[in-house]
One Martini backbone bead per residue (centre of mass of N, CA, C, O) as a GRO file, in nm:
protein
   95
    1UNK     BB    1   3.203  -1.932   1.946
    2UNK     BB    2   3.479  -1.743   1.858
    3UNK     BB    3   3.561  -1.526   1.629
    4UNK     BB    4   3.787  -1.335   1.466
    5UNK     BB    5   3.602  -1.083   1.446
    6UNK     BB    6   3.544  -1.058   1.748
    7UNK     BB    7   3.836  -1.014   1.843
    8UNK     BB    8   3.896  -0.763   1.675
    9UNK     BB    9   3.664  -0.590   1.783
   10UNK     BB   10   3.750  -0.599   2.081
   11UNK     BB   11   4.033  -0.479   2.039
   12UNK     BB   12   3.945  -0.212   1.911
   13UNK     BB   13   3.772  -0.112   2.145
   14UNK     BB   14   4.000  -0.109   2.352
   15UNK     BB   15   4.182   0.095   2.204
   16UNK     BB   16   3.978   0.327   2.200
   17UNK     BB   17   3.946   0.353   2.509
   18UNK     BB   18   4.243   0.409   2.573
   19UNK     BB   19   4.276   0.656   2.394
   20UNK     BB   20   4.061   0.831   2.531
   21UNK     BB   21   4.194   0.834   2.810
   22UNK     BB   22   4.465   0.956   2.729
   23UNK     BB   23   4.360   1.217   2.599
   24UNK     BB   24   4.208   1.328   2.850
   25UNK     BB   25   4.460   1.321   3.048
   26UNK     BB   26   4.663   1.503   2.896
   27UNK     BB   27   4.516   1.774   2.885
   28UNK     BB   28   4.500   1.804   3.207
   29UNK     BB   29   4.822   1.753   3.280
   30UNK     BB   30   4.899   2.012   3.119
   31UNK     BB   31   5.043   2.290   3.171
   32UNK     BB   32   5.114   2.591   3.146
   33UNK     BB   33   5.338   2.780   3.009
   34UNK     BB   34   5.585   2.966   3.092
   35UNK     BB   35   5.704   3.298   3.059
   36UNK     BB   36   5.924   3.239   3.287
   37UNK     BB   37   6.255   3.184   3.409
   38UNK     BB   38   6.448   3.053   3.678
   39UNK     BB   39   6.751   3.078   3.833
   40UNK     BB   40   6.790   2.822   4.073
   41UNK     BB   41   6.956   2.832   4.369
   42UNK     BB   42   7.010   2.555   4.602
   43UNK     BB   43   6.833   2.280   4.464
   44UNK     BB   44   7.026   2.097   4.342
   45UNK     BB   45   7.116   1.790   4.271
   46UNK     BB   46   7.324   1.556   4.231
   47UNK     BB   47   7.377   1.577   3.887
   48UNK     BB   48   7.110   1.808   3.832
   49UNK     BB   49   7.215   2.042   3.684
   50UNK     BB   50   7.200   2.354   3.495
   51UNK     BB   51   7.482   2.385   3.401
   52UNK     BB   52   7.678   2.610   3.522
   53UNK     BB   53   7.826   2.753   3.773
   54UNK     BB   54   7.823   3.056   3.937
   55UNK     BB   55   8.152   3.031   4.015
   56UNK     BB   56   8.304   2.858   3.766
   57UNK     BB   57   8.395   2.553   3.826
   58UNK     BB   58   8.183   2.488   3.596
   59UNK     BB   59   8.022   2.431   3.241
   60UNK     BB   60   7.813   2.192   3.325
   61UNK     BB   61   7.595   1.963   3.328
   62UNK     BB   62   7.588   1.731   3.585
   63UNK     BB   63   7.825   1.853   3.816
   64UNK     BB   64   7.715   1.828   4.084
   65UNK     BB   65   7.861   1.725   4.404
   66UNK     BB   66   7.586   1.814   4.548
   67UNK     BB   67   7.338   1.905   4.754
   68UNK     BB   68   7.225   2.229   4.770
   69UNK     BB   69   7.418   2.416   4.630
   70UNK     BB   70   7.464   2.762   4.595
   71UNK     BB   71   7.602   2.732   4.277
   72UNK     BB   72   7.367   2.558   4.202
   73UNK     BB   73   7.130   2.501   3.924
   74UNK     BB   74   6.783   2.555   3.813
   75UNK     BB   75   6.510   2.562   3.622
   76UNK     BB   76   6.217   2.760   3.692
   77UNK     BB   77   5.932   2.874   3.729
   78UNK     BB   78   5.806   3.157   3.790
   79UNK     BB   79   5.768   3.153   4.154
   80UNK     BB   80   5.920   2.880   4.264
   81UNK     BB   81   6.194   2.905   4.408
   82UNK     BB   82   6.112   3.018   4.693
   83UNK     BB   83   5.916   2.779   4.758
   84UNK     BB   84   6.185   2.565   4.750
   85UNK     BB   85   6.445   2.738   4.878
   86UNK     BB   86   6.561   2.936   4.679
   87UNK     BB   87   6.770   3.145   4.462
   88UNK     BB   88   6.750   3.407   4.252
   89UNK     BB   89   6.973   3.475   3.980
   90UNK     BB   90   6.770   3.462   3.720
   91UNK     BB   91   6.571   3.590   3.445
   92UNK     BB   92   6.395   3.425   3.170
   93UNK     BB   93   6.252   3.396   2.885
   94UNK     BB   94   6.044   3.222   2.716
   95UNK     BB   95   6.004   3.057   2.394
   0.00000   0.00000   0.00000
């Protein structure tokens, strides 16, 4: 017969094992932070743009009315925009 202490000990060991797995996976999964960001135009999906359009039609995020519109943009790490088919509109330093 299993005592309450055995159940608590088993549960604690399980939590420690899960915590160790999560901690080891998190450290490896987080890339280095970029030094610069590119304002990458032409790759934003409908409703997924970062801030206002390049042509001034709107001044808010999430307002892109279609996919891959040339005046809608998202920030990408420097060097990524051209790889995904976009056009770099501006580069800004990361904070």
